[in-house]
N, C-alpha and C positions, 0 to 999 in steps of 0.2 A: 438274172436268169439260172435257172437249178440246173444241175442233174440230179436225176434220181433221188431228188430230195437234198443236195446238198449245194452251196449257192457254189461257185466257180471257186471265187479263192480258197473255201475248206476242203473243196474238191481237190485244186492241185496240192495245195498244203496236205493230203492226205496221199497224193501218187508219189508224191517225193521222198515223204516217209519213209513210206515204202522200197523206196528203190535203194535207202542208205542201208547196206551190209549189217551186222551184226557186227561189232570193236572189236569180238576174241575169231573173228572169221579171217582167214589167206587166203589165198588164189589158187585154184584148181594145180596148178603147175608150180606150186610152189614146194620147197622143204622147210617148213617153220623150227627153229631149232630154240626153243624157250629156255634160258638159264636163271636159276635164283643158287646165291651164295649166302649163305650162313656163317659169321662170323665170329669167331670165339677166340681166346689169349690163345690156346696152342692149338689148335687148326682153324680152316675150314674146308664147311661142307658144301659139295655141288649137286644142287637136283638140277639134271638135263633130262627134258622132255623134246623127243623129235618126233614130229607129227609130216606125214606127206599126204601134199593133196592126192586128189584123186588118180590125177593126169599123169602122175609119175610114182605112185603106189607099189605099181609093180618092177620097176626099174627100182626102186629104194629098197625094197623086199629082196632081188636079185643082188642087190653089193652084201647083202648080211649070208644071205641061204645059198651061200657058196658053190654047195654039192648039186642044188636044185631039184630038191627032191618036195619041194612047199611046204616044208618044216624048218623051224630052225631050232636048232640042237644049243644044246648048252653051249660046248665049242666055238659053235658058229656063234652064237649071242655075243659068249664075249670075247671072240678075234673081234667080231665088230667092235663093242663099246671100248677096248682098248684103242684100238685104231682112229675110234672118232677122240677119244683123253689125247693120244698123242696130237693129233692138233688145235691142242690148247694149252696156252702159255698161263701159269697161273705162279703172282710175282709176291710178296712182303716186302715192303723198305727194300724195296727193286733187288730181288733175290728170288730165283725162281726154283718154286717150291715142284718137288714128284708130287702126281696124283695119282690116288691108289685106288682103284675099282673096287669098290662095297657091292653092291646089288644091280642086279641088271632084271627087267622085265620089258618079254615081245611080245608085239599082238599077234595072232594068226592074219592067214595071207586076206579070208575072207573081210575081216574088220579093217589091215589095211587099204583095200582094194573098194572098199566105202569110205575112207576118209578119219574115219576114226580110230584108228588103230595107233597106238602112242607107245613110240619105241619110249622107256624108262631108265635114265644111268641114275644110279648114288656113286661117290666117290667123296674121298679127303685129301686133305692136303695136312701133314704136319707142320707146324711154325714153330721156327725157333726163340726160344725164350725172350719174350718183350716185357721190358719195363712199364711203364705207367707214361702216359705220354700222347702225343699224336703219332697215328701210324698209318704205310697204305697200302690199302691192295691193288692188282692192279690183273683184269679177265680179260686175254684175247682166246676169241673162237673163230679159227680159220676151218671149219669142215665141210668141204662141199660146199664152195661160193658159188658154181658154175650155178646152182639152182635152190637157194638157200635164202632163207629171210630170216634172223635173227632177233629175240629179244634179251635181254639182260636186269636181273632186277639183285638187291640185296634184303632179305629176308630183317624182321625187327632182330635184332638180338634176344637170346634168352638170356643172357649172360649179362646183370644189370650192371658190370663193372664197364663192359662194352657202348660206345656213345658212335651213333654215324655222324657223320660231318658230310661237308659237300660232294655231290656226285658227278662225273665226265662222263659223257657216253661220246663214241663216234658217228656220226649220221646213220648209218648201216648198224648201228648193235652191235657188231662183231667186237668193240673194246669197251668194259667198263674201267675207268680209276676212282676209285672212293675211298677216303680219308677220314678216317675214325681215330676215335681217344679212349687210350685204355686208363679207368678211372686209379686212384692209389687204393690201393687193398684197403678195405674197413676192418676193426678189429674182430676178432671171433666169436660168434653171439656169446659162448660159455664165457667170456672171458669178463665180460660188461657188470651182471653181480659181481665179480671178484673185484673191478676197480672202484664200484660204487660202494660196496663194502669197506674196503680201502679206506674210499674218500670219508664216510665215515670216521670209521678208526681216528682218523687223523682229527676230525672234527669232534669229535668226545673228548679227547687227548686235549686239546685245545682248551677246549670248558674246562675240563676236571684242573688243567695246569693253573688255570684262569683265578680257576673258584679260590685254587688253594692259598696265591698270592693273596686274594682278597682279603681270606680269612686272615693270614697271616699280618695284613695292613690291619686291622681292625684290633688283633691283640695287643698289637704296639703300642694303640692310640688308648693316654694315659687316659 
């Protein structure tokens, strides 16, 4: 039996695939909070994207637009961003780190109402001096848990001395605990030719010395 030129098994498969939502989609009544961590030796950077579903977009916008003039001023945006960051706990090796706001971007109400407006926050935290070896960073987001879903990931480090290890998340991804290793510092690039040159001079000196002893031995032979 066929349905519009398709056999029943293929028709069922096509219907099932059409019903599967995109991986990046979230429910219309959810506030998606996606965080990316960038780890370096002296700082940890945060990229936090907040996207409200259509059903709660106006409510989320009202949290930010406190004077209700349907526009988000710079002061309102920064106040909300700092409020959000106060709900975040970031620590390295068990020591809590102050988080400094770096940049904010807020959408228009019209975009947020369509579910395509994303609040973008960028922040950073200074890390006390750490030496080579194993370290641990922990991130915990408790902002608006009554209506939110969470995602958290670590970016590939730009610093070649940082190596990420195992990562652990709770079920809701409120929290990420990540181990990383700081590799021993390599010698400066400019020092390598000097070391090679010094090694070459030592080798030449040894060869010359060996040649002199060889000549002396030949001259003393009757």
